[in-house]
C-alpha positions in Angstrom: -13.2 14.2 -13.9 -12.3 14.4 -17.6 -9.2 13.1 -19.4 -7.9 15.1 -22.3 -8.2 12.1 -24.5 -12.0 12.2 -24.1 -12.3 15.8 -25.4 -13.2 16.4 -29.0 -11.3 19.4 -30.3 -9.8 20.8 -33.5 -6.6 21.9 -31.6 -5.2 21.4 -28.2 -7.5 19.2 -26.1 -8.4 21.4 -23.2 -11.5 23.0 -21.6 -11.8 26.4 -20.0 -14.2 27.8 -17.5 -17.5 29.0 -19.0 -17.5 26.5 -22.0 -20.8 24.6 -22.6 -20.3 21.0 -23.5 -22.0 17.6 -23.7 -20.7 14.4 -22.4 -21.6 10.9 -21.4 -20.8 9.5 -17.9 -18.5 6.5 -17.8 -16.2 4.9 -15.3 -12.4 4.8 -15.0 -10.3 1.7 -14.3 -11.0 2.2 -10.6 -14.7 2.5 -11.0 -14.9 6.2 -10.4 -17.2 8.3 -12.6 -15.6 10.2 -15.5 -16.8 12.2 -18.5 -16.6 10.5 -21.9 -17.1 11.7 -25.4 -16.9 15.4 -24.5 -18.2 17.6 -27.3 -19.7 21.0 -27.9 -23.5 21.2 -27.3 -25.1 19.4 -30.2 -21.8 17.6 -31.1 -18.7 18.8 -32.7 -15.4 20.1 -31.4 -15.4 21.8 -28.0 -15.0 25.6 -28.2 -15.7 28.7 -26.1 -14.2 31.9 -24.8 -10.4 31.8 -24.2 -8.8 33.3 -21.0 -6.8 36.5 -21.7 -3.3 35.9 -22.8 -0.6 36.2 -20.2 2.2 36.9 -22.7 2.1 40.6 -22.3 2.1 40.2 -18.5 5.1 37.9 -18.8 6.8 40.3 -21.1 6.2 43.2 -18.7 7.6 41.2 -15.8 10.7 40.3 -17.9 11.2 44.0 -18.7 11.0 44.9 -15.1 13.7 42.4 -14.3 16.1 43.9 -16.8 18.2 46.4 -15.0 18.7 49.8 -16.7 22.3 50.1 -17.7 23.6 53.6 -16.8 25.3 55.5 -19.7 29.0 55.7 -19.4 30.4 59.2 -20.3 33.9 59.8 -21.7 35.1 61.5 -18.5 34.5 58.5 -16.3 38.0 57.3 -17.4 39.7 60.3 -15.8 41.9 59.7 -12.7 40.2 60.4 -9.4 42.6 63.2 -8.8 41.5 65.0 -12.0 37.8 64.4 -11.2 38.2 65.8 -7.7 40.1 68.8 -9.0 37.3 69.6 -11.5 34.5 69.0 -9.0 36.3 71.1 -6.4 36.1 74.0 -8.9 32.4 73.5 -9.3 32.7 72.0 -12.8 29.8 69.7 -13.3 30.3 66.2 -14.6 26.8 64.8 -14.5 26.3 64.9 -18.3 28.3 63.8 -21.3 29.8 67.3 -21.7 32.3 69.1 -19.5 32.3 72.9 -19.8 35.6 74.6 -18.7 37.0 78.1 -18.9 40.6 78.8 -19.8 41.4 82.5 -19.5 39.0 84.1 -22.1 38.1 80.7 -23.8 34.9 78.8 -23.0 35.5 75.1 -24.0 33.0 72.3 -24.4 34.3 68.7 -24.2 31.6 66.3 -25.3 31.0 62.6 -26.0 32.6 60.9 -29.1 35.5 63.3 -29.0 33.6 66.4 -30.1 34.7 69.8 -28.8 33.9 73.4 -29.4 34.9 76.7 -27.9 34.2 80.4 -27.9 36.6 83.3 -27.2 35.8 86.7 -25.8 37.1 88.3 -29.0 34.0 86.8 -30.8 35.7 83.7 -32.2 34.0 80.2 -32.5 35.9 77.0 -33.1 35.0 73.3 -33.5 36.9 70.1 -33.8 37.8 66.8 -32.0 39.9 65.9 -29.0 41.5 63.0 -27.3 42.1 62.8 -23.5 44.3 60.7 -21.3 43.4 59.4 -17.9 45.6 62.1 -16.4 43.5 64.8 -18.0 45.9 65.8 -20.8 43.9 66.9 -23.9 45.1 67.2 -27.5 42.9 69.2 -29.9 42.4 68.9 -33.6 40.5 72.0 -34.6 38.7 71.8 -38.0 36.6 75.0 -38.2 37.0 78.5 -37.0 35.1 81.8 -37.6 35.4 85.3 -36.1 33.1 88.3 -36.1 35.1 91.0 -37.9 33.8 94.1 -39.6 30.2 93.4 -38.8 30.2 89.8 -40.2 31.3 86.3 -39.3 34.3 85.2 -41.4 36.4 82.0 -41.7 39.7 81.9 -39.8 42.7 79.6 -39.9 42.1 76.9 -37.3 45.8 76.2 -37.1 46.3 79.3 -35.0 44.2 77.7 -32.2 45.7 76.3 -29.0 46.4 72.5 -29.4 46.5 71.2 -25.8 45.6 71.7 -22.2 45.5 69.9 -18.9 42.2 69.5 -17.0 44.3 69.2 -13.8 45.8 72.7 -14.4 45.3 75.6 -12.0 44.2 77.7 -15.0 41.2 75.6 -15.6 38.1 77.2 -14.2 34.3 76.8 -14.1 32.4 78.6 -16.8 30.4 81.3 -15.0 26.9 80.0 -14.2 24.3 80.9 -16.9 26.9 82.8 -18.9 25.6 83.6 -22.4 27.2 84.8 -25.6 25.9 88.3 -24.9 27.7 88.2 -21.5 31.0 87.0 -23.1 30.9 89.1 -26.2 28.7 92.1 -25.4 25.8 93.0 -27.7 27.7 93.9 -30.9 27.4 90.7 -33.0 25.0 88.9 -35.3 23.6 85.4 -35.2 26.3 83.1 -36.4 24.0 80.4 -37.7 24.5 81.1 -41.5 28.3 81.2 -41.0 28.3 78.0 -39.0 26.4 76.2 -41.7 28.5 77.7 -44.5 31.7 76.6 -42.8 30.8 73.1 -42.0 30.2 73.4 -38.3 28.1 70.8 -36.5 26.8 73.3 -33.9 23.9 75.5 -34.8 23.8 77.8 -31.8 26.2 79.0 -29.1 25.6 77.5 -25.7 28.5 78.2 -23.3 27.3 76.1 -20.4 24.3 73.8 -19.6 21.9 74.7 -16.8 21.9 72.7 -13.6 19.3 69.9 -13.5 17.3 71.7 -10.8 16.8 74.8 -12.8 
């Protein structure tokens, strides 16, 4: 037996397995043998290999206990009736963006109120939207370009539609894997330079995201 008060140490008075020490044998108050004057071999403070730190293990355990908080998308606030209507039409709601078709329009409704759309007449628009729980959407379009005469040119965004209802019968699913070529045909050029020149956030045209299993 050794009491910590008998250990010579520069720091916390403790011993670990594998340390080599010297000591004298004394007796405690009850007459039992104990180690006195515990020092390193040859005298001096006790020292030796330290056991591996458990801090990282504790940190890992703590991390495992922290539950992963699922991300909440904007459309979670929609009424159940609206959600059921969209899902019944095959419109996916497993990401932050909802893709819908309104006649010849292809509309993307994303997080943070961002929206964009493409029309079959080779028009691209971008802006912001607000949505009520009942699925009524109000748009504020800020940029618009159209492919006219072999080039993309700026258009007046005030001519765009300003509202729609996600619960409306005219809201459809964007055809699966539909591409700009399928919507516009092949007679157009890459709009990238026009998107940049006219202040768009988008850099390429994606009409609908692929399912997770593809």
